[in-house]
C-alpha positions as CSV (number, residue, x, y, z in Angstrom):
1,M,-6.9,20.5,-14.0
2,R,-6.0,16.9,-14.6
3,Q,-8.9,14.6,-15.0
4,R,-9.5,12.4,-12.0
5,A,-12.0,9.7,-12.7
6,F,-12.5,6.8,-10.4
7,T,-9.3,7.2,-8.4
8,G,-10.9,7.2,-4.9
9,P,-13.0,9.5,-2.8
10,L,-13.3,13.0,-4.2
11,S,-15.1,15.7,-2.3
12,L,-15.2,19.4,-2.6
13,A,-16.9,19.5,0.7
14,G,-14.4,17.4,2.6
15,N,-14.7,13.8,3.9
16,A,-16.0,14.3,7.4
17,E,-18.0,17.5,7.4
18,L,-21.5,17.5,8.7
19,L,-23.4,20.4,7.2
20,S,-26.8,21.5,8.4
21,I,-29.8,20.9,6.1
22,E,-29.8,24.6,5.1
23,S,-26.0,24.6,4.4
24,L,-26.4,21.3,2.5
25,E,-29.1,22.8,0.3
26,E,-26.9,25.8,-0.4
27,H,-24.0,23.5,-1.2
28,A,-26.2,21.5,-3.7
29,R,-27.1,24.8,-5.5
30,R,-23.5,25.7,-5.8
31,L,-22.7,22.3,-7.2
32,A,-25.5,22.7,-9.7
33,A,-23.8,25.9,-11.0
34,L,-20.3,24.4,-11.0
35,L,-20.8,20.9,-12.4
36,S,-21.4,21.5,-16.1
37,V,-21.8,18.3,-18.1
38,S,-20.1,17.4,-21.4
39,R,-22.0,17.0,-24.6
40,P,-24.4,14.0,-24.7
41,G,-23.3,10.8,-26.4
42,L,-21.9,7.4,-25.7
43,R,-18.5,7.2,-24.1
44,R,-17.0,4.0,-25.3
45,G,-14.4,2.4,-23.1
46,L,-15.8,4.1,-19.9
47,G,-18.7,1.8,-19.3
48,R,-16.9,-0.6,-17.0
49,A,-14.7,1.9,-15.2
50,H,-17.0,1.9,-12.1
51,L,-17.0,-1.9,-12.0
52,H,-13.2,-2.1,-12.1
53,Q,-13.1,0.4,-9.3
54,L,-15.7,-1.5,-7.3
55,N,-13.8,-4.8,-7.8
56,G,-10.6,-3.2,-6.5
57,H,-12.4,-1.8,-3.5
58,M,-13.9,-5.2,-2.7
59,R,-10.6,-7.1,-3.0
60,A,-9.0,-4.6,-0.6
61,L,-11.9,-4.8,1.8
62,R,-11.9,-8.6,1.8
63,R,-8.2,-8.7,2.5
64,I,-8.5,-6.5,5.6
65,Y,-11.7,-8.4,6.6
66,V,-9.9,-11.8,6.5
67,A,-6.8,-10.3,8.4
68,L,-9.0,-8.7,11.1
69,A,-11.1,-11.8,11.5
70,E,-8.0,-13.8,12.1
71,D,-6.7,-11.3,14.6
72,A,-10.1,-11.3,16.4
73,T,-9.6,-14.9,17.4
74,Q,-6.7,-13.8,19.5
75,E,-7.5,-10.4,20.8
76,A,-10.1,-7.7,21.0
77,M,-10.6,-5.5,18.0
78,S,-11.0,-1.7,17.8
79,P,-14.7,-0.6,17.6
80,A,-14.3,0.4,13.9
81,A,-12.9,-3.1,13.1
82,E,-15.8,-4.7,14.9
83,W,-18.3,-2.7,12.8
84,L,-16.6,-3.9,9.6
85,L,-16.5,-7.5,10.8
86,D,-20.1,-7.6,12.0
87,N,-21.5,-5.9,8.9
88,F,-19.4,-7.2,6.1
89,H,-22.4,-8.9,4.6
90,I,-24.0,-5.5,4.0
91,V,-20.9,-4.3,2.2
92,S,-20.9,-7.5,0.0
93,A,-24.6,-7.1,-0.8
94,A,-24.1,-3.5,-1.8
95,A,-21.4,-4.5,-4.3
96,R,-23.6,-7.2,-5.8
97,D,-26.5,-4.6,-6.2
98,I,-24.2,-2.2,-8.0
99,H,-23.2,-4.9,-10.5
100,H,-26.9,-5.7,-11.1
101,D,-28.4,-2.2,-11.1
102,L,-25.6,-0.2,-12.7
103,P,-24.5,-2.2,-15.8
104,A,-22.0,-0.8,-18.2
105,S,-24.6,-0.1,-20.9
106,F,-26.5,2.2,-18.5
107,F,-23.4,3.7,-16.8
108,R,-21.8,5.0,-20.0
109,R,-24.9,7.0,-20.9
110,L,-24.9,9.0,-17.7
111,P,-24.1,12.7,-18.2
112,R,-20.5,13.4,-17.2
113,V,-18.9,16.4,-15.6
114,A,-17.1,18.5,-18.3
115,A,-14.2,20.0,-16.4
116,D,-12.3,20.7,-13.1
117,E,-11.9,18.2,-10.3
118,F,-14.7,15.9,-11.3
119,A,-13.9,16.0,-15.1
120,G,-15.0,12.7,-16.7
121,V,-16.9,11.5,-13.7
122,P,-20.7,10.9,-14.0
123,R,-22.4,13.9,-12.5
124,I,-24.7,11.7,-10.3
125,Y,-21.7,10.0,-8.8
126,A,-20.0,13.3,-8.1
127,L,-23.2,14.3,-6.3
128,A,-23.1,11.1,-4.3
129,L,-19.6,11.8,-3.2
130,E,-20.4,15.3,-2.3
131,L,-23.5,14.4,-0.2
132,I,-21.6,11.7,1.7
133,G,-18.7,14.1,2.3
134,S,-21.1,16.8,3.5
135,S,-22.9,14.5,5.8
136,A,-20.0,12.8,7.6
137,G,-21.2,9.6,5.9
138,R,-24.5,9.7,7.7
139,L,-27.5,9.8,5.3
140,D,-31.2,10.0,6.1
141,A,-34.4,10.5,4.1
142,Q,-34.5,14.2,4.7
143,R,-30.9,14.8,3.5
144,L,-31.4,12.7,0.4
145,Q,-34.6,14.5,-0.6
146,R,-33.6,18.1,0.1
147,F,-30.1,17.7,-1.4
148,I,-31.5,16.5,-4.8
149,T,-34.4,19.0,-4.7
150,A,-32.0,21.9,-4.1
151,F,-29.7,20.8,-6.9
152,Q,-32.6,20.5,-9.4
153,S,-33.8,24.0,-8.5
154,I,-30.8,25.1,-10.5
155,S,-30.0,22.2,-12.9
156,P,-32.5,19.4,-13.6
157,L,-31.2,15.8,-13.5
158,T,-32.1,13.3,-16.2
159,I,-34.5,10.5,-15.5
160,G,-31.6,8.1,-15.9
161,E,-29.5,10.0,-13.3
162,L,-32.4,9.8,-10.8
163,W,-32.7,6.0,-11.3
164,A,-28.9,5.7,-10.9
165,W,-28.9,7.7,-7.7
166,P,-29.2,4.7,-5.3
167,S,-26.3,2.8,-7.0
168,A,-24.2,5.9,-7.2
169,L,-24.7,6.4,-3.4
170,K,-23.7,2.8,-2.8
171,L,-20.6,3.1,-4.9
172,A,-19.6,6.3,-3.2
173,L,-20.1,4.8,0.2
174,L,-17.9,1.8,-0.7
175,D,-15.4,4.3,-1.9
176,H,-15.3,5.8,1.6
177,L,-15.4,2.4,3.2
178,R,-12.3,1.4,1.2
179,A,-10.5,4.5,2.6
180,R,-11.5,3.5,6.1
181,G,-10.4,-0.1,5.4
182,D,-7.0,1.2,4.3
183,V,-6.7,3.0,7.7
184,L,-7.6,-0.2,9.5
185,A,-5.0,-2.0,7.5
186,S,-2.4,0.6,8.2
187,T,-3.2,0.5,12.0
188,R,-2.8,-3.3,11.9
189,L,0.6,-2.9,10.3
190,H,1.6,-0.6,13.1
191,R,0.5,-3.1,15.7
192,L,2.5,-5.9,14.0
193,A,5.6,-3.6,13.9
194,A,5.2,-3.0,17.6
195,D,4.9,-6.7,18.3
196,R,8.1,-7.4,16.4
197,L,9.9,-4.6,18.2
198,V,8.8,-6.0,21.6
199,A,9.9,-9.5,20.6
200,T,13.3,-8.1,19.8
201,L,13.6,-6.3,23.1
202,E,12.5,-9.4,25.0
203,T,15.5,-11.3,23.6
204,S,18.0,-8.5,23.6
205,A,18.9,-5.4,25.7
206,A,19.7,-3.4,22.5
207,R,18.3,0.0,22.0
208,V,15.9,0.9,19.2
209,H,18.3,2.7,16.9
210,E,15.9,3.8,14.2
211,W,12.5,5.1,14.9
212,P,10.3,6.0,11.9
213,A,10.1,9.7,10.9
214,E,6.7,9.8,12.4
215,V,5.9,7.5,15.3
216,P,2.2,6.5,14.8
217,H,0.0,6.8,17.8
218,S,-1.3,3.2,17.3
219,L,2.3,1.9,17.5
220,V,2.9,3.9,20.7
221,T,-0.2,2.5,22.4
222,R,0.6,-1.0,21.3
223,L,4.1,-0.8,22.7
224,L,2.7,0.5,26.0
225,Q,0.3,-2.5,26.1
226,H,3.3,-4.8,25.8
227,A,5.5,-2.9,28.3
228,R,4.5,-4.9,31.3
229,A,5.6,-8.2,29.8
230,L,9.1,-6.8,29.3
231,G,9.8,-6.8,33.0
232,T,13.0,-4.7,33.6
233,G,13.0,-3.9,29.9
234,A,9.8,-1.9,30.3
235,T,11.6,1.1,31.8
236,R,14.2,1.1,29.0
237,L,11.4,0.9,26.3
238,H,9.4,3.7,28.0
239,Q,12.5,5.9,28.1
240,Q,13.4,5.3,24.5
241,L,9.8,6.0,23.5
242,E,9.7,9.2,25.4
243,E,13.0,10.3,23.7
244,A,11.7,9.4,20.2
245,L,8.4,11.3,20.7
246,E,10.2,14.3,22.3
247,A,12.4,14.6,19.2
248,R,9.2,14.9,17.2
249,G,7.6,17.5,19.6
250,Q,5.2,15.0,21.2
251,T,4.7,13.2,24.5
252,I,3.4,9.8,25.4
253,E,0.3,11.4,26.8
254,D,-0.3,13.1,23.4
255,A,0.0,9.8,21.6
256,I,-2.4,8.1,23.9
257,R,-5.0,10.9,23.7
258,G,-4.5,11.1,19.9
259,E,-5.1,7.4,19.4
260,A,-8.2,7.5,21.6
261,Q,-9.6,10.3,19.5
262,H,-8.6,8.5,16.3
263,Q,-10.4,5.3,17.3
264,A,-13.6,7.2,18.3
265,A,-13.6,9.1,15.0
266,E,-13.0,5.9,13.0
267,Q,-15.8,4.1,14.9
268,A,-18.3,6.9,14.2
269,T,-17.4,7.1,10.5
270,M,-17.6,3.4,10.0
271,A,-20.9,3.2,11.8
272,N,-22.3,6.1,9.7
273,L,-21.1,4.5,6.4
274,I,-22.5,1.1,7.1
275,G,-25.7,2.6,8.5
276,S,-26.1,4.6,5.3
277,L,-25.6,1.4,3.2
278,R,-28.3,-0.3,5.3
279,L,-30.7,2.6,4.8
280,I,-30.2,2.7,1.0
281,S,-30.8,-1.0,0.7
282,T,-34.2,-0.7,2.4
283,F,-35.3,2.6,1.0
284,D,-38.4,2.9,-1.3
285,W,-36.7,4.4,-4.3
286,S,-39.7,4.3,-6.6
287,E,-41.5,6.7,-4.2
288,F,-38.4,8.8,-3.9
289,F,-38.0,9.0,-7.7
290,E,-41.5,10.3,-8.2
291,S,-41.2,12.8,-5.3
292,V,-38.1,14.5,-6.9
293,S,-38.5,13.9,-10.6
294,L,-39.3,17.2,-12.4
295,V,-40.6,15.3,-15.4
296,E,-43.0,13.5,-13.1
297,E,-44.1,16.8,-11.6
298,V,-44.9,18.2,-15.1
299,L,-46.7,15.1,-16.3
300,Q,-48.9,15.2,-13.2
301,R,-50.4,18.3,-14.8
302,D,-52.1,16.2,-17.4
303,P,-55.2,18.3,-18.4
304,A,-57.4,15.1,-18.6
305,G,-56.4,14.2,-15.0
306,V,-55.7,10.6,-16.1
307,Y,-51.9,10.4,-15.6
308,G,-52.1,10.9,-11.8
309,R,-54.6,8.0,-11.4
310,M,-52.4,5.5,-13.3
311,D,-50.3,2.8,-11.6
312,F,-46.5,3.2,-11.4
313,R,-45.8,0.9,-14.4
314,S,-48.1,3.0,-16.6
315,R,-46.6,6.3,-15.5
316,D,-43.1,4.8,-16.0
317,R,-44.0,4.0,-19.6
318,Y,-44.8,7.7,-20.2
319,R,-41.5,8.7,-18.6
320,H,-39.6,6.3,-20.9
321,A,-41.3,8.0,-23.9
322,V,-40.0,11.3,-22.6
323,E,-36.5,9.8,-22.3
324,E,-36.7,8.4,-25.8
325,L,-37.9,11.6,-27.5
326,A,-36.0,14.3,-25.6
327,V,-32.4,15.5,-25.9
328,P,-30.6,13.4,-23.3
329,T,-30.2,16.2,-20.7
330,G,-32.3,17.1,-17.7
331,E,-33.3,20.4,-19.4
332,G,-34.2,18.6,-22.6
333,Q,-36.4,16.0,-20.9
334,L,-38.2,18.7,-18.8
335,L,-38.9,20.8,-21.8
336,L,-40.3,17.9,-23.8
337,A,-42.6,16.9,-20.9
338,L,-43.8,20.5,-20.7
339,K,-44.4,20.5,-24.5
340,S,-46.5,17.3,-24.2
341,V,-48.6,18.8,-21.5
342,E,-49.1,22.0,-23.4
343,R,-50.2,20.1,-26.5
344,A,-52.8,18.2,-24.3
345,R,-53.9,21.5,-22.7
346,Q,-54.6,23.1,-26.1
347,A,-56.7,20.1,-27.1
348,H,-58.5,20.2,-23.7
349,V,-59.5,23.8,-24.4
350,R,-61.1,22.8,-27.7
351,D,-62.7,19.6,-26.4
352,P,-62.2,18.4,-22.8
353,D,-63.3,14.9,-23.8
354,A,-61.0,14.6,-26.7
355,R,-58.3,11.9,-26.6
356,A,-55.7,14.5,-27.4
357,A,-56.5,16.2,-24.1
358,H,-54.6,13.4,-22.4
359,V,-50.8,13.7,-22.3
360,G,-50.4,10.0,-23.2
361,Y,-52.0,10.6,-26.6
362,H,-48.9,12.6,-27.6
363,L,-46.3,10.4,-25.9
364,I,-47.4,6.9,-26.7
365,G,-50.9,7.1,-28.4
366,G,-52.3,8.1,-31.7
367,G,-50.7,11.6,-31.7
368,R,-47.2,10.2,-31.2
369,R,-46.0,10.5,-34.8
370,Q,-47.2,14.1,-35.1
371,F,-45.6,14.9,-31.7
372,E,-42.3,13.3,-33.0
373,R,-42.3,15.7,-35.9
374,S,-43.0,18.7,-33.7
375,V,-39.9,18.0,-31.7
376,A,-37.8,17.1,-34.7
377,W,-37.3,13.5,-33.5
378,R,-36.4,10.7,-36.0
379,P,-36.4,7.0,-35.1
380,T,-33.2,5.1,-35.6
381,T,-33.0,2.2,-38.1
382,K,-33.5,-0.2,-35.2
383,Q,-36.5,1.6,-33.9
384,R,-38.1,1.7,-37.4
385,A,-37.6,-2.0,-37.7
386,R,-39.2,-2.6,-34.3
387,R,-42.2,-0.5,-35.3
388,L,-42.7,-2.5,-38.5
């Protein structure tokens, strides 16, 4: 299948499907089996792909925001448009956060999907798209936790992927918001086309000779809103509209009902997406990270019982050591954490008070060099120079 990286919302689950928690967990497990990652290594030239995509989204969203804000000074907006206008500051803040929290140097190191629909896409970003598509854009703490936990029951994520998760969610939400913005822009063009058509009919008794192949519901409702102002021309417009819709197997009532349903769906989707952006911006991601990290779960088994009593910064230093020493895969990091705990356990059996009974002795302490040799790790030239 042709590679599709950063070309818009991608979702195996669909863009507006709300799965139950149990179905969501099963979907996460299926994804874990499907999304094989490519071999580790830097991918030069791909580091800024997400920022180029993000900048394109924000340019498009700002254009529609400015256009809708201008329209709002003259008429009432649709509920979905009002959501975007009232909460655009949240959208802008999310874009700034992504630039800050997901720099190119970090992004290019994230494991990428090896094949199929998400080929070349960072796995964590593919998961973000899938979660949003499986939640109709509406996220909450329970869905965030259980989706990641279910995925990792089959395939562990790396420490870096878990830290990138909030930014990946924001990027995926902006992906979907861009799509909704495009719909608002398209609806606005239909309204303007209807306005021009009515202006023509007001100055001329001519018929509308060419209707589009598909008469958008938003155009129909806009024409009907203007019909009263046409006076005697209203009957003529109504008749022509009925004929055009009948030729396409529709009625005016169908169009009115369809537009009402469309506006309700767009309002719900826009509200869900912006509400999810707000949630992600206020979430305690440090606590979330430690609650879902498999490496953290393993290190908490420190035989000396010291690790669990440390503050977050100290624990994070140990996790960075695992990242540095392990093969850059979720499985590699998990296995290395297990190995460090096992080394500490063996020392604890011999002497519970020995320094080697603490997992930190092997990761950052006096036993580090010996542990490096046991996992066949060699420092780079830069790391050797830093040690000296």
